[in-house]
N, C-alpha and C positions, 0 to 999 in steps of 0.2 A: 313483335307485339309491344305496344306502349303500356307501361304500368299506369293504372289509375287507382286512385283511392277516393273513398267517400268519407265525409266527416260530418259530425253533428255535435251540437253543444248548446250550452246556455251561458248567457252573460247576464249576471244579476244586477242590472240597472234598469230603471224604468224610463230613463232620459235618452231619447233617441239621438240627441246631439252628442252626448257623451259616447254612446255606442258607435255612432257614425265616425267620430274622431278616432276612436280606437281602431276601427276597421280601415280608415284611410291610412293610418300609420302602419298597420299590419300589411296591407297590400301595396303600400307606397304609391298611392294614386289618389288624385282628387276626383276621379271619374266614377264616383258612386252615384247610382240612380236612387234617389230618396223619394218615396211617395208617402204622402200623408193622407190617410183615409179615415172615415168615421170609425172603422174598426181598429185603427191604430196605424203605426208607421211601418213601412217596408223599406229595406235597403237591399239593393241588388248590385252586384259587381260581376263582370265577366271579361276575361281576356283569353288569349290563345291557350293558356294552361290551367286557368282557374275559373270556377263558377261558384259564387256564393250568394245565398239568399238569407236574409236575416229579418225577422219580424217580431213584434212584441206579443208576448203571451199574457192574456188577461187572466187574473185569478177569479175566484168565485164572486167577488164584489165588483168585478169589472175594472180593477186597477191593474195597470201594466207594471209588473214588478220585475220582469226580466224580458230578455230578447232571446229567441230561439235562432240558432244558426244551423244551416245545412248547406252542403255544397260538395263539390268534387274537384279533383285536380289531377293533372298528369304528374306522375312521380312515384317513387318507391314508398314503402311504409316508413322507412327511416327519414326520407325527405319530408314526408307529411308530419311525422313526429316533431321534427325540428321546427317546421313552419307553425304548427299548433302551439308548441312551447313558446314561440315568440309572442303569439297572441296571449297566451296565459301570463307571460311576464308583463306585457302591456297592461293587462287587467290588474295585476298585482300592483303595478306602479301607480294606478289610480284608485287603489283600495277597493277594487271591484272583484267579486268572486266570479270565476269562469271555470266551467268544466267542459271537457271535450272528449269525444271518442272518434275513432277512425278505423277503417277497414279497407282492405284491398278489394276492388271490384273488377268485373269484366266490362267491356265496352257497353254491354246491355244493363249494367248496374247490379249484376248478380254478385253477392258477396262470396269471395273465395279465400278468405283468411279469417283468423280469429279477430275479434274486436279488441282494440287497445284503448286505454284511457289516459287522459291527462287531467289531473285535478290539482 
């Protein structure tokens, strides 16, 4: 059985180009699919072990102050922790707050472990 983890989080920047550059550095790929819509920007990346979807979250005034991140990857909880810590460090290097959580899931996405946090 292949270990899978799901992850969720927030990157507190309203600038999609800044967020896209963070994600490019994190996944070490230029192959991000960026869509600009009336409702805001969406960033999608997928390879054989990783799926991530990131989109801007509007506040009550319609201002995009952060991006929400969700995805899943093949790997253990420890591997996911290291991977998300890398993203957290990339955020810190840009003076951006990022907080993330992750959990082990089945192939069907059912959570089978406690949730863990990286802040």
